[in-house]
C-alpha positions as CSV (number, residue, x, y, z in Angstrom):
1,X,-14.1,10.2,5.2
2,X,-12.2,12.8,3.2
3,X,-8.4,13.0,3.2
4,X,-8.1,15.2,6.4
5,X,-10.6,13.1,8.3
6,X,-8.9,9.9,7.2
7,X,-5.5,11.1,8.4
8,X,-6.9,12.2,11.7
9,X,-8.5,8.8,12.2
10,X,-5.1,7.1,11.4
11,X,-3.3,9.5,13.8
12,X,-5.7,8.5,16.6
13,X,-5.1,4.8,15.9
14,X,-1.3,5.5,15.9
15,X,-1.5,7.2,19.3
16,X,-3.6,4.3,20.7
17,X,-1.1,1.8,19.4
18,X,1.9,3.6,21.0
19,X,0.1,3.8,24.3
20,X,-0.8,0.1,24.2
21,X,2.8,-0.9,23.3
22,X,4.3,1.2,26.0
23,X,2.0,-0.5,28.6
24,X,3.0,-3.9,27.2
25,X,6.7,-3.1,27.4
26,X,6.2,-2.0,31.0
27,X,4.5,-5.3,31.9
28,X,7.0,-7.5,29.8
29,X,9.4,-9.7,31.6
30,X,11.9,-9.9,28.7
31,X,15.4,-8.7,29.1
32,X,15.3,-6.6,25.9
33,X,12.8,-4.4,24.2
34,X,10.2,-5.9,21.9
35,X,10.3,-5.2,18.2
36,X,6.7,-4.8,17.1
37,X,5.9,-5.8,13.5
38,X,3.1,-6.6,11.0
39,X,-0.3,-5.3,12.0
40,X,1.0,-3.7,15.2
41,X,3.8,-1.9,13.2
42,X,1.2,-0.7,10.6
43,X,-0.7,1.0,13.5
44,X,2.5,2.4,15.1
45,X,3.7,3.8,11.8
46,X,0.4,5.3,10.9
47,X,0.1,3.6,7.5
48,X,-3.1,4.2,5.6
49,X,-3.9,0.5,5.0
50,X,-6.0,-2.0,6.9
51,X,-4.5,-5.5,7.2
52,X,-7.9,-6.8,8.4
53,X,-9.4,-6.2,4.9
54,X,-6.4,-7.4,3.0
55,X,-5.0,-10.5,4.6
56,X,-6.6,-13.9,4.4
57,X,-8.2,-14.5,7.8
58,X,-5.4,-15.6,10.2
59,X,-6.0,-14.7,13.8
60,X,-2.3,-14.3,14.7
61,X,-2.4,-11.1,12.6
62,X,-5.5,-9.7,14.4
63,X,-5.4,-6.2,15.8
64,X,-6.3,-7.4,19.2
65,X,-2.8,-9.0,19.4
66,X,0.6,-7.5,19.5
67,X,2.8,-8.9,16.8
68,X,6.5,-9.2,17.8
69,X,9.4,-10.3,15.7
70,X,12.7,-11.8,17.1
71,X,15.9,-12.8,15.5
72,X,16.4,-16.5,15.0
73,X,19.3,-16.6,17.5
74,X,17.3,-14.8,20.1
75,X,15.5,-16.7,22.9
76,X,12.1,-16.7,21.3
77,X,9.4,-16.4,24.0
78,X,6.9,-19.1,24.0
79,X,3.9,-18.1,21.9
80,X,1.2,-19.2,24.3
81,X,-1.5,-18.3,21.9
82,X,-0.3,-20.5,19.0
83,X,-2.1,-23.6,20.2
84,X,-5.2,-21.9,21.4
85,X,-8.4,-21.1,19.7
86,X,-8.9,-17.6,18.2
87,X,-10.5,-15.3,20.6
88,X,-9.1,-16.9,23.8
89,X,-8.1,-14.2,26.2
90,X,-4.6,-14.5,27.5
91,X,-3.6,-11.8,29.9
92,X,-3.9,-8.1,29.4
93,X,-1.4,-7.8,26.5
94,X,-1.7,-11.0,24.4
95,X,1.2,-11.2,21.9
96,X,2.2,-13.5,19.1
97,X,5.8,-13.9,18.0
98,X,7.4,-14.3,14.6
99,X,11.0,-15.2,13.8
100,X,13.3,-13.5,11.2
101,X,16.3,-15.3,9.8
102,X,17.7,-12.0,8.5
103,X,18.8,-8.9,10.3
104,X,15.7,-7.0,11.5
105,X,15.5,-3.3,10.5
106,X,13.9,-1.1,13.1
107,X,12.7,2.4,13.9
108,X,11.9,4.0,17.2
109,X,8.4,5.5,16.8
110,X,8.2,6.9,20.3
111,X,10.5,6.8,23.4
112,X,10.5,3.2,24.4
113,X,8.6,1.8,21.4
114,X,10.4,0.1,18.5
115,X,8.9,-1.5,15.4
116,X,10.1,-2.7,12.1
117,X,10.7,0.0,9.5
118,X,8.0,0.6,6.8
119,X,10.1,-1.3,4.3
120,X,10.8,-4.3,6.5
121,X,7.2,-4.4,7.6
122,X,6.2,-4.6,3.9
123,X,8.7,-7.4,3.5
124,X,7.3,-9.2,6.5
125,X,3.8,-9.0,5.1
126,X,4.9,-10.5,1.7
127,X,4.3,-14.1,2.9
128,X,0.7,-13.3,3.7
129,X,-0.4,-11.1,0.8
130,X,-1.2,-11.6,-2.8
131,X,0.6,-9.5,-5.4
132,X,-2.0,-6.8,-5.7
133,X,-2.3,-6.3,-1.9
134,X,1.5,-6.1,-1.6
135,X,1.6,-3.4,-4.3
136,X,-1.3,-1.5,-2.5
137,X,0.6,-1.7,0.8
138,X,3.8,-0.4,-0.8
139,X,1.8,2.5,-2.3
140,X,0.3,3.2,1.1
141,X,3.8,3.5,2.6
142,X,4.7,6.1,0.0
143,X,1.7,8.4,0.5
144,X,2.2,12.1,-0.2
145,X,1.1,12.9,3.4
146,X,2.5,9.9,5.3
147,X,2.7,10.1,9.1
148,X,6.0,8.3,9.2
149,X,9.3,9.3,7.7
150,X,9.3,9.3,3.9
151,X,10.1,6.1,2.1
152,X,10.7,5.7,-1.6
153,X,11.0,3.1,-4.4
154,X,14.7,3.4,-3.9
155,X,14.5,2.5,-0.2
156,X,12.4,-0.6,-1.0
157,X,14.9,-1.6,-3.6
158,X,17.8,-1.1,-1.2
159,X,16.1,-3.3,1.4
160,X,15.6,-6.1,-1.1
161,X,19.3,-5.8,-2.1
162,X,20.4,-6.1,1.5
163,X,18.2,-9.1,2.1
164,X,19.5,-10.9,-1.1
165,X,23.1,-10.0,-0.3
166,X,22.8,-11.3,3.3
167,X,21.3,-14.5,2.1
168,X,24.0,-15.0,-0.5
169,X,26.8,-14.4,2.0
170,X,25.3,-16.8,4.5
171,X,24.3,-19.5,2.0
172,X,20.6,-19.1,2.8
173,X,17.7,-20.0,0.7
174,X,15.7,-17.0,-0.6
175,X,13.3,-15.8,2.1
176,X,9.6,-16.6,1.5
177,X,7.9,-13.7,-0.3
178,X,11.0,-12.1,-1.8
179,X,10.0,-12.9,-5.3
180,X,6.6,-11.3,-4.8
181,X,8.4,-8.3,-3.3
182,X,10.4,-7.9,-6.6
183,X,7.2,-8.2,-8.6
184,X,5.4,-5.7,-6.4
185,X,8.2,-3.2,-6.6
186,X,7.9,-3.1,-10.4
187,X,4.3,-2.0,-10.0
188,X,4.4,0.3,-7.0
189,X,4.2,4.1,-7.3
190,X,5.3,7.0,-5.0
191,X,2.9,9.8,-4.1
192,X,-0.5,8.1,-4.2
193,X,-3.4,9.3,-2.1
194,X,-5.6,6.3,-1.4
195,X,-6.0,2.6,-1.6
196,X,-8.8,2.9,-4.1
197,X,-6.6,5.0,-6.4
198,X,-4.0,2.2,-6.3
199,X,-6.7,-0.4,-7.1
200,X,-7.9,1.8,-10.0
201,X,-4.4,2.2,-11.5
202,X,-3.8,-1.6,-11.3
203,X,-7.1,-2.2,-13.0
204,X,-6.3,0.0,-16.0
205,X,-2.8,-1.5,-16.6
206,X,-4.2,-5.1,-16.3
207,X,-6.6,-4.3,-19.2
208,X,-3.7,-3.3,-21.4
209,X,-3.6,0.5,-21.0
210,X,-0.2,2.2,-20.8
211,X,1.2,3.0,-17.4
212,X,-0.3,6.2,-16.2
213,X,1.3,9.0,-14.1
214,X,0.2,9.4,-10.5
215,X,-0.6,12.8,-9.2
216,X,0.4,14.5,-12.4
217,X,0.9,18.3,-11.9
218,X,-1.1,20.4,-14.3
219,X,-1.1,24.2,-14.5
220,X,-4.5,25.4,-15.7
221,X,-4.9,28.5,-18.0
222,X,-5.6,30.7,-15.0
223,X,-2.3,29.7,-13.4
224,X,-3.9,27.3,-10.9
225,X,-1.8,24.2,-10.1
226,X,-3.8,21.0,-9.8
227,X,-2.7,17.4,-9.3
228,X,-4.5,14.7,-11.4
229,X,-5.0,11.4,-9.7
230,X,-4.2,9.1,-12.7
231,X,-3.1,10.9,-15.9
232,X,-2.1,9.9,-19.4
233,X,-0.3,13.1,-20.3
234,X,0.4,12.3,-24.0
235,X,-3.3,11.7,-24.6
236,X,-4.4,14.4,-22.1
237,X,-6.8,11.9,-20.3
238,X,-7.4,12.3,-16.6
239,X,-8.9,9.6,-14.4
240,X,-10.1,10.7,-11.0
241,X,-11.2,8.6,-8.1
242,X,-14.0,10.3,-6.2
243,X,-14.6,9.0,-2.7
244,X,-15.8,12.3,-1.2
245,X,-19.2,12.7,0.3
246,X,-19.7,16.2,1.5
247,X,-21.8,18.5,-0.6
248,X,-19.3,21.4,-0.6
249,X,-16.6,19.1,-1.9
250,X,-18.9,17.9,-4.7
251,X,-19.3,21.5,-5.7
252,X,-15.6,22.2,-5.6
253,X,-14.9,19.0,-7.6
254,X,-17.5,20.1,-10.3
255,X,-15.6,23.4,-10.7
256,X,-12.3,21.6,-10.8
257,X,-13.5,19.2,-13.4
258,X,-14.8,22.0,-15.6
259,X,-11.4,23.8,-15.4
260,X,-9.6,20.6,-16.4
261,X,-11.9,19.9,-19.3
262,X,-11.6,23.5,-20.5
263,X,-7.8,22.9,-20.5
264,X,-8.3,20.3,-23.2
265,X,-8.3,17.1,-21.0
266,X,-10.8,14.3,-21.2
267,X,-12.1,13.6,-17.7
268,X,-13.2,10.2,-16.3
269,X,-14.8,10.2,-12.8
270,X,-14.7,6.9,-10.9
271,X,-16.7,6.2,-7.7
272,X,-16.7,3.2,-5.4
273,X,-19.7,1.8,-7.2
274,X,-17.7,1.7,-10.5
275,X,-15.2,-0.6,-8.8
276,X,-17.7,-2.8,-7.1
277,X,-18.1,-5.6,-9.8
278,X,-16.1,-7.1,-12.6
279,X,-18.5,-5.8,-15.2
280,X,-18.3,-2.3,-13.7
281,X,-14.5,-2.4,-13.7
282,X,-14.5,-3.5,-17.3
283,X,-16.7,-0.5,-18.3
284,X,-14.2,1.9,-16.7
285,X,-11.3,0.3,-18.6
286,X,-13.4,0.6,-21.8
287,X,-14.2,4.2,-21.3
288,X,-10.6,5.2,-20.6
289,X,-9.4,3.1,-23.5
290,X,-11.9,4.8,-25.8
291,X,-10.5,8.2,-24.9
292,X,-7.0,7.0,-25.5
293,X,-7.9,5.6,-28.9
294,X,-9.6,8.8,-29.9
295,X,-6.6,10.9,-28.9
296,X,-3.7,8.7,-29.9
297,X,-5.1,6.2,-32.5
298,X,-3.9,3.3,-30.4
299,X,-6.4,0.6,-29.3
300,X,-4.9,-0.7,-26.0
301,X,-7.9,-2.5,-24.5
302,X,-7.7,-6.3,-24.0
303,X,-10.6,-8.6,-24.1
304,X,-9.4,-10.2,-20.8
305,X,-7.2,-8.6,-18.2
306,X,-3.6,-9.6,-17.8
307,X,-2.6,-11.5,-14.8
308,X,-0.8,-9.0,-12.6
309,X,2.3,-11.2,-12.3
310,X,2.7,-11.1,-16.1
311,X,2.7,-7.3,-16.0
312,X,5.3,-7.3,-13.2
313,X,7.5,-9.9,-14.9
314,X,7.6,-7.8,-18.1
315,X,5.7,-10.4,-20.1
316,X,3.3,-7.7,-21.3
317,X,4.5,-6.5,-24.6
318,X,5.1,-2.8,-24.9
319,X,4.6,-2.0,-21.2
320,X,7.3,-0.6,-18.9
321,X,8.0,1.7,-16.0
322,X,8.4,5.3,-17.0
């Protein structure tokens, strides 16, 4: 799917999720509205990210269930599915419940349907995701063309500060996942366009390359404005992820590439196949590093990639956020 088709697909999933949650609320016997979270919130918010491909298999996060979060002082409904085998049918609207020991931050996505905010949903997922996937989820919530209200690095930072302040004031232990959230925040970027672009960016920095600029605006000699997926402006190196399949888009991309190269930029095209294996990923890093060395004189490439936690913790010499 291209960008417009992908957004249309996500919008349809969002509409289906809203309808399902409205029906569930109508059938619910609770005295107060449900707060949907995790996988259900991802669908309600229209986030371009699939938990089913990212989270280690755990059936309570499955899309067939409605995930609901309650405060620790609420009367938590009995989770009738918790002790049953995955796949057991339990009524028309099976739900599974999670407890939050900190104030839950919510947004009403439609009349009568409330879920956790994008930032709080990200925090809720932190206990289930590894660092790379948490970065990818954060990126996905800051898409240029997000279906939900815009969120920023600053709004993620503000959430973590509120959580930490609440814990300090109430003598609470740091919530599970908060450290990974801090690490992920150091690596996340605003304005990305796809999951694969995020994976590609993280690959390059793990191999020692300097932090690139995402969606860098470049004015071509004819006055045309283009946005480069992953750019190293000082070296004038452009790395483009190409997940498009239609013939007319291939033709347009070829013309775009020619214009960028004529403007003096080195152009590296990356497809899904180039990210399919460890050896293929290494080859991409080598090619980009070669262009950087030719244009700056600096040899950044590492023999073995950094652990992503080392990058996030600042243990990688000479690397920093712009």
